[in-house]
C-alpha positions as a Python dict, from the first residue, in 0.01 Angstrom:
ca = {
    (1, 'M'): (0, 0, 0),
    (2, 'H'): (-239, 72, 249),
    (3, 'K'): (-600, 171, 267),
    (4, 'L'): (-717, 422, 535),
    (5, 'L'): (-1067, 480, 636),
    (6, 'I'): (-1205, 823, 788),
    (7, 'L'): (-1544, 823, 986),
    (8, 'S'): (-1553, 1131, 1101),
    (9, 'N'): (-1790, 1444, 1038),
    (10, 'S'): (-1491, 1658, 944),
    (11, 'S'): (-1433, 1330, 710),
    (12, 'K'): (-1347, 1579, 378),
    (13, 'E'): (-1088, 1806, 566),
    (14, 'Y'): (-917, 1512, 685),
    (15, 'T'): (-888, 1365, 396),
    (16, 'R'): (-758, 1685, 249),
    (17, 'L'): (-516, 1685, 566),
    (18, 'I'): (-418, 1365, 531),
    (19, 'T'): (-364, 1370, 161),
    (20, 'E'): (-133, 1680, 125),
    (21, 'A'): (113, 1465, 406),
    (22, 'D'): (170, 1236, 103),
    (23, 'L'): (225, 967, 354),
    (24, 'P'): (463, 677, 204),
    (25, 'E'): (280, 324, 109),
    (26, 'L'): (-64, 504, 191),
    (27, 'G'): (-306, 427, -80),
    (28, 'E'): (-680, 459, -102),
    (29, 'I'): (-840, 688, 191),
    (30, 'T'): (-1242, 574, 202),
    (31, 'S'): (-1555, 659, 400),
    (32, 'L'): (-1704, 307, 359),
    (33, 'P'): (-1601, 89, 582),
    (34, 'A'): (-1472, -237, 352),
    (35, 'E'): (-1331, -611, 434),
    (36, 'D'): (-965, -459, 345),
    (37, 'C'): (-925, -195, 599),
    (38, 'E'): (-676, -275, 848),
    (39, 'M'): (-656, 108, 989),
    (40, 'V'): (-925, 335, 1070),
    (41, 'F'): (-944, 732, 1191),
    (42, 'G'): (-1221, 887, 1325),
    (43, 'E'): (-1454, 947, 1603),
    (44, 'P'): (-1491, 647, 1861),
    (45, 'N'): (-1868, 625, 1810),
    (46, 'L'): (-1849, 588, 1429),
    (47, 'I'): (-1547, 375, 1474),
    (48, 'R'): (-1766, 154, 1740),
    (49, 'D'): (-2061, 105, 1445),
    (50, 'A'): (-1843, 10, 1177),
    (51, 'L'): (-1584, -252, 1362),
    (52, 'P'): (-1831, -571, 1238),
    (53, 'H'): (-1736, -479, 913),
    (54, 'L'): (-1380, -426, 984),
    (55, 'P'): (-1222, -790, 1020),
    (56, 'H'): (-892, -771, 960),
    (57, 'L'): (-870, -414, 1146),
    (58, 'K'): (-537, -335, 1291),
    (59, 'W'): (-489, 15, 1428),
    (60, 'A'): (-792, 222, 1507),
    (61, 'Q'): (-693, 632, 1606),
    (62, 'S'): (-953, 839, 1766),
    (63, 'T'): (-961, 1178, 1658),
    (64, 'W'): (-1124, 1243, 2090),
    (65, 'A'): (-918, 1179, 2372),
    (66, 'G'): (-1230, 988, 2547),
    (67, 'V'): (-1296, 660, 2373),
    (68, 'E'): (-1551, 518, 2639),
    (69, 'S'): (-1758, 357, 2327),
    (70, 'L'): (-1499, 118, 2247),
    (71, 'L'): (-1421, 23, 2543),
    (72, 'D'): (-1714, -205, 2641),
    (73, 'P'): (-1579, -571, 2652),
    (74, 'A'): (-1854, -700, 2412),
    (75, 'L'): (-1676, -506, 2116),
    (76, 'R'): (-1307, -597, 2250),
    (77, 'R'): (-1096, -738, 1922),
    (78, 'D'): (-724, -814, 1884),
    (79, 'Y'): (-601, -430, 1750),
    (80, 'V'): (-481, -125, 1857),
    (81, 'L'): (-628, 147, 2004),
    (82, 'T'): (-485, 512, 1993),
    (83, 'N'): (-686, 809, 2131),
    (84, 'A'): (-567, 1242, 2074),
    (85, 'R'): (-335, 1371, 2349),
    (86, 'G'): (-122, 1667, 2327),
    (87, 'V'): (-336, 1841, 2122),
    (88, 'F'): (-559, 1954, 2444),
    (89, 'G'): (-395, 2078, 2669),
    (90, 'R'): (-329, 2436, 2567),
    (91, 'L'): (-738, 2455, 2490),
    (92, 'M'): (-799, 2369, 2836),
    (93, 'S'): (-599, 2557, 3006),
    (94, 'E'): (-763, 2853, 2786),
    (95, 'F'): (-1102, 2776, 2965),
    (96, 'V'): (-1005, 2637, 3294),
    (97, 'F'): (-762, 2979, 3370),
    (98, 'G'): (-996, 3194, 3183),
    (99, 'Y'): (-1298, 3111, 3440),
    (100, 'L'): (-1031, 3119, 3719),
    (101, 'L'): (-984, 3420, 3615),
    (102, 'A'): (-1306, 3547, 3582),
    (103, 'H'): (-1346, 3424, 3966),
    (104, 'E'): (-1089, 3607, 4126),
    (105, 'R'): (-1154, 3937, 3908),
    (106, 'R'): (-1521, 3912, 3997),
    (107, 'I'): (-1598, 3990, 3601),
    (108, 'F'): (-1945, 3874, 3576),
    (109, 'Q'): (-2061, 4103, 3869),
    (110, 'K'): (-1860, 4383, 3802),
    (111, 'L'): (-2042, 4380, 3448),
    (112, 'E'): (-2363, 4319, 3639),
    (113, 'A'): (-2271, 4658, 3825),
    (114, 'Q'): (-2171, 4812, 3516),
    (115, 'K'): (-2564, 4748, 3372),
    (116, 'N'): (-2717, 4886, 3710),
    (117, 'K'): (-2478, 5188, 3639),
    (118, 'I'): (-2343, 5079, 3994),
    (119, 'W'): (-1988, 5205, 4093),
    (120, 'D'): (-1839, 4874, 4246),
    (121, 'D'): (-1486, 4975, 4293),
    (122, 'A'): (-1478, 4669, 4541),
    (123, 'D'): (-1114, 4524, 4536),
    (124, 'T'): (-1085, 4183, 4342),
    (125, 'G'): (-865, 3883, 4407),
    (126, 'R'): (-566, 3716, 4262),
    (127, 'L'): (-402, 3357, 4150),
    (128, 'Q'): (-131, 3408, 4248),
    (129, 'G'): (-29, 3212, 4610),
    (130, 'K'): (-394, 3027, 4559),
    (131, 'T'): (-391, 2660, 4579),
    (132, 'I'): (-547, 2439, 4269),
    (133, 'G'): (-630, 2060, 4278),
    (134, 'L'): (-610, 1850, 3981),
    (135, 'L'): (-789, 1550, 4005),
    (136, 'G'): (-589, 1327, 3705),
    (137, 'V'): (-264, 1433, 3583),
    (138, 'G'): (-224, 1328, 3290),
    (139, 'S'): (-119, 1534, 2970),
    (140, 'I'): (-400, 1758, 2989),
    (141, 'G'): (-375, 1826, 3384),
    (142, 'A'): (1, 1839, 3356),
    (143, 'E'): (-80, 2096, 3138),
    (144, 'L'): (-260, 2279, 3367),
    (145, 'A'): (-23, 2264, 3661),
    (146, 'S'): (222, 2443, 3440),
    (147, 'T'): (23, 2692, 3378),
    (148, 'A'): (-103, 2755, 3742),
    (149, 'K'): (300, 2786, 3784),
    (150, 'V'): (292, 3127, 3556),
    (151, 'F'): (72, 3276, 3800),
    (152, 'G'): (256, 3166, 4075),
    (153, 'M'): (-30, 2898, 4235),
    (154, 'N'): (44, 2596, 4405),
    (155, 'V'): (-45, 2282, 4287),
    (156, 'S'): (-208, 1894, 4426),
    (157, 'G'): (-253, 1639, 4204),
    (158, 'Y'): (-464, 1351, 4290),
    (159, 'T'): (-362, 1047, 4029),
    (160, 'R'): (-391, 665, 4032),
    (161, 'I'): (7, 637, 4069),
    (162, 'S'): (205, 859, 3800),
    (163, 'E'): (411, 1157, 3918),
    (164, 'T'): (528, 1284, 3608),
    (165, 'S'): (502, 1631, 3626),
    (166, 'K'): (717, 1846, 3764),
    (167, 'H'): (466, 2118, 3814),
    (168, 'V'): (266, 1934, 4083),
    (169, 'D'): (377, 2030, 4440),
    (170, 'R'): (218, 1770, 4601),
    (171, 'Y'): (98, 1471, 4484),
    (172, 'F'): (-191, 1214, 4647),
    (173, 'H'): (-283, 874, 4526),
    (174, 'P'): (-573, 556, 4623),
    (175, 'A'): (-477, 407, 4918),
    (176, 'E'): (-296, 82, 4733),
    (177, 'S'): (-426, -272, 4672),
    (178, 'R'): (-437, -527, 4431),
    (179, 'H'): (-798, -421, 4347),
    (180, 'R'): (-966, -103, 4410),
    (181, 'P'): (-903, 23, 4713),
    (182, 'P'): (-1187, 45, 5003),
    (183, 'A'): (-1438, 357, 4959),
    (184, 'H'): (-1345, 456, 5307),
    (185, 'Q'): (-956, 487, 5234),
    (186, 'Q'): (-1033, 631, 4901),
    (187, 'T'): (-1241, 872, 5066),
    (188, 'A'): (-926, 903, 5301),
    (189, 'E'): (-685, 1023, 5000),
    (190, 'L'): (-923, 1231, 4845),
    (191, 'Q'): (-1044, 1451, 5145),
    (192, 'Q'): (-674, 1491, 5241),
    (193, 'F'): (-604, 1607, 4856),
    (194, 'A'): (-913, 1832, 4882),
    (195, 'S'): (-865, 2013, 5250),
    (196, 'G'): (-766, 2364, 5170),
    (197, 'L'): (-824, 2398, 4807),
    (198, 'D'): (-910, 2686, 4645),
    (199, 'Y'): (-959, 2551, 4313),
    (200, 'L'): (-1078, 2175, 4221),
    (201, 'V'): (-1055, 2090, 3864),
    (202, 'S'): (-1137, 1739, 3716),
    (203, 'V'): (-969, 1609, 3421),
    (204, 'L'): (-1057, 1240, 3522),
    (205, 'P'): (-1145, 970, 3234),
    (206, 'K'): (-1460, 815, 3237),
    (207, 'T'): (-1345, 430, 3415),
    (208, 'S'): (-1552, 234, 3679),
    (209, 'D'): (-1287, 377, 3938),
    (210, 'T'): (-1397, 763, 3885),
    (211, 'R'): (-1779, 753, 3899),
    (212, 'K'): (-1918, 1008, 4139),
    (213, 'I'): (-1563, 1022, 4270),
    (214, 'I'): (-1669, 1385, 4319),
    (215, 'N'): (-1955, 1341, 4590),
    (216, 'A'): (-2110, 1474, 4924),
    (217, 'D'): (-1838, 1352, 5113),
    (218, 'L'): (-1545, 1538, 4878),
    (219, 'L'): (-1716, 1857, 4831),
    (220, 'S'): (-1786, 1846, 5212),
    (221, 'V'): (-1419, 1916, 5258),
    (222, 'L'): (-1386, 2195, 5024),
    (223, 'P'): (-1343, 2544, 5226),
    (224, 'S'): (-1683, 2732, 5117),
    (225, 'H'): (-1488, 3010, 4891),
    (226, 'A'): (-1382, 2714, 4648),
    (227, 'L'): (-1438, 2646, 4261),
    (228, 'F'): (-1496, 2348, 4066),
    (229, 'I'): (-1495, 2298, 3755),
    (230, 'N'): (-1504, 1989, 3560),
    (231, 'V'): (-1372, 1986, 3173),
    (232, 'G'): (-1315, 1564, 3199),
    (233, 'R'): (-1603, 1365, 3246),
    (234, 'G'): (-1973, 1416, 3366),
    (235, 'Q'): (-2037, 1041, 3528),
    (236, 'A'): (-1761, 1153, 3761),
    (237, 'V'): (-1995, 1396, 3940),
    (238, 'D'): (-2264, 1317, 4210),
    (239, 'E'): (-2506, 1537, 4044),
    (240, 'S'): (-2736, 1567, 4297),
    (241, 'A'): (-2457, 1674, 4554),
    (242, 'L'): (-2319, 1925, 4381),
    (243, 'V'): (-2695, 2091, 4338),
    (244, 'E'): (-2695, 2053, 4694),
    (245, 'A'): (-2356, 2192, 4783),
    (246, 'L'): (-2435, 2477, 4579),
    (247, 'T'): (-2793, 2549, 4659),
    (248, 'R'): (-2653, 2525, 5039),
    (249, 'G'): (-2356, 2761, 4982),
    (250, 'K'): (-2125, 2563, 5074),
    (251, 'I'): (-1916, 2626, 4840),
    (252, 'A'): (-1866, 2911, 4601),
    (253, 'G'): (-1943, 2830, 4263),
    (254, 'A'): (-1930, 2534, 3947),
    (255, 'V'): (-1833, 2513, 3618),
    (256, 'L'): (-1929, 2212, 3407),
    (257, 'D'): (-1845, 2150, 3058),
    (258, 'V'): (-1973, 1790, 3097),
    (259, 'F'): (-2249, 1634, 3188),
    (260, 'E'): (-2411, 1268, 3270),
    (261, 'Q'): (-2629, 1307, 3003),
    (262, 'E'): (-2581, 1492, 2738),
    (263, 'P'): (-2764, 1716, 2593),
    (264, 'L'): (-2880, 1795, 2964),
    (265, 'P'): (-3235, 1712, 2982),
    (266, 'K'): (-3455, 2045, 2978),
    (267, 'E'): (-3593, 1914, 3354),
    (268, 'H'): (-3244, 1867, 3479),
    (269, 'P'): (-3203, 2110, 3812),
    (270, 'F'): (-2873, 2203, 3696),
    (271, 'W'): (-3017, 2509, 3465),
    (272, 'T'): (-3164, 2674, 3771),
    (273, 'T'): (-2882, 2573, 4014),
    (274, 'P'): (-2762, 2913, 4162),
    (275, 'N'): (-2381, 2945, 4150),
    (276, 'L'): (-2315, 2717, 3839),
    (277, 'L'): (-2207, 2799, 3490),
    (278, 'M'): (-2258, 2598, 3179),
    (279, 'T'): (-2052, 2555, 2887),
    (280, 'F'): (-2212, 2278, 2718),
    (281, 'H'): (-1896, 2018, 2620),
    (282, 'T'): (-1733, 2341, 2431),
    (283, 'S'): (-1386, 2365, 2627),
    (284, 'A'): (-1182, 2189, 2378),
    (285, 'P'): (-1319, 2158, 2022),
    (286, 'S'): (-1102, 1895, 1779),
    (287, 'Y'): (-948, 2131, 1572),
    (288, 'P'): (-810, 1858, 1218),
    (289, 'R'): (-462, 2011, 1164),
    (290, 'E'): (-409, 1958, 1451),
    (291, 'I'): (-577, 1568, 1515),
    (292, 'S'): (-433, 1468, 1185),
    (293, 'Q'): (-80, 1539, 1292),
    (294, 'V'): (-100, 1273, 1542),
    (295, 'F'): (-243, 1010, 1320),
    (296, 'V'): (84, 1109, 1060),
    (297, 'E'): (298, 1070, 1385),
    (298, 'N'): (171, 743, 1475),
    (299, 'Y'): (124, 612, 1110),
    (300, 'L'): (492, 677, 1038),
    (301, 'L'): (522, 454, 1344),
    (302, 'Y'): (307, 191, 1213),
    (303, 'L'): (514, 151, 902),
    (304, 'E'): (847, 131, 1118),
    (305, 'R'): (672, -138, 1333),
    (306, 'K'): (699, 73, 1640),
    (307, 'P'): (510, 120, 1951),
    (308, 'L'): (239, 366, 1891),
    (309, 'K'): (181, 732, 2069),
    (310, 'Y'): (-129, 782, 2263),
    (311, 'Q'): (-217, 363, 2290),
    (312, 'V'): (-550, 327, 2517),
    (313, 'D'): (-508, 27, 2794),
    (314, 'F'): (-823, -193, 2756),
    (315, 'E'): (-825, -324, 3134),
    (316, 'K'): (-735, 4, 3262),
    (317, 'E'): (-999, 230, 3080),
    (318, 'Y'): (-801, 487, 2942),
}
């Protein structure tokens, strides 16, 4: 029988859901780290803290998509790490396209007109025919691309290698080399990707290659009417460059769900930056019922000694 350690702020709910699944060969479910636990299911930061007490760990299943806290080389251990994928795409689509529609349909401006008793009958825009650029086309990016096609949009995607989404009209990649491409080559590819976009959406993971990839050079290529949305990781953005772009009207606006430092410090300029909306890392919450299904599927594969889904590559950092 296998002993499962659950480390989560929602551990009681996860325990109930996994118990209801009546999984074969699953014995004790505990919330206390123990030497005989070979599998753990939970939040990466809590798993990180428990690692020294899990000498026989074989598999860790994260309840989040982001597992950065477990990627520190100093923590490297011989276990399989899997994250939560395939459950956040629709939530992210609801979030992103909610703000795209609000922008095109001028929902906030219409509300302001209503408050001021101004009859604002100016025409609004539409998503059809507009171009959305996706920085990152993994499972979430692919879902966004699919939703974009429902609205008749053109889709460009910037990825490291893969071209798996049939809904992306045009792919862009970093210049190939054995090591990280030179900065000027990567910038050239990014600028070609960003040129002419109506919307730029980042769903990039946190890696050494994505740090401040959205910088002054990239923002300067975007048209002045472009809207930037970040639902990936905050460290991908050069925050001072974004403040300048918004303050000087170089782009139309930004919607930020993630930040380099969370919670955002009170003195941070984002609080007063014009045309900036912040949503405080709420775009795609982890719902226990959906996340527990990821664990259940992988657990059954684990019993059959088959490759687990959504394995994290420690070298690629995602």
